[in-house]
N, C-alpha and C positions, 0 to 999 in steps of 0.2 A: 493780764495775770496772779495776779493776786486772789482772784474767785474759783480754783484752782480749774483753769482753766491754761493750765500753762501748756507750752508747746514740746512738741519734742526734735529737740534738739538732732543733732548728725552725731553726739558723741553719749546721747543720754542711754541706758539701759534696759534693755524691754524686763518687766521684772520674770521673765526664763530665765534671765541671766544674770539676776540679781540671789535668785532663789539657788542657782545653783551653784555660786561663787558661798555663798552663805552655808548651803553644805560642804561644800569644800573647805573653808575655814570650823566649823563646828568636828569636823571627820577630824581636823590637826587638832583642835582641844581632846578629845575624845584620845588621841594616841600620844597627846604630851600627858593627858592622866592616868597612863600608864606607869610611869615613873614613880611616881606614887603609892602604886601598886602591893610593891612588897614592904610597905610601912605603917599597913594597913593592920588595928590589933583583931585577926578572926584568921583563923586557922588557915591551914596551905592547902583549903581545898578551893575554900572559899575568896582565896588569894585564887588558885586557878582560874576558877569559876571567872571571877570580876574581868579581870586579865584578859580572858580569854575572848568574855560580852565586850568589851572595850575595846579587844582587837577588827572582832567579826562588826559591827555596830560602827567602826571606825572607816572601815575600807567596802561597805553597804551603803555610808554617807559618801563618801569621794566619790564612788561609782557612778551612785545616782547624780550625784549634784558634777561629774563633768559631763553625763550625758545632758541632762539639762539645760548647761552652760551654751553646750554645743562646741563644735569643735575649732571653730578662731578664738575663742576665749582660751580656752585649754592649753590650742600653742601658743599662744602670750602671753601666760601665765607661768608656760612654761621655761617660755624665753628666759621673761624678768624673772624669776626663782633659782633657774639651775646656778649652783653651784660652780660649777665651771666658767657661766659665762659672769659671773661678779667681778673682777678684775679685766673683764675685755674692757675697751672702750669701747664708742659707737663711731661709727662713724661718722661722714657729714657730707 
């Protein structure tokens, strides 16, 4: 296994799944960056352009990430990250 021929187990993720998840995380970072746009030392028009660009690129990376990761991964992430499910106890 140390020679780079690791076996893929049942829990191993494919490169497509990893790429999709990374794109979803990048979209979250882009959305978080929107908070800082009003504090940039540029004009109002530039702030609007930067904010709109961050929003459009964030949406694009999110949906491309969802498509690449696959339906099962997105259902799992939605179940785990949906705020309404945070306080519910898991059924044994």
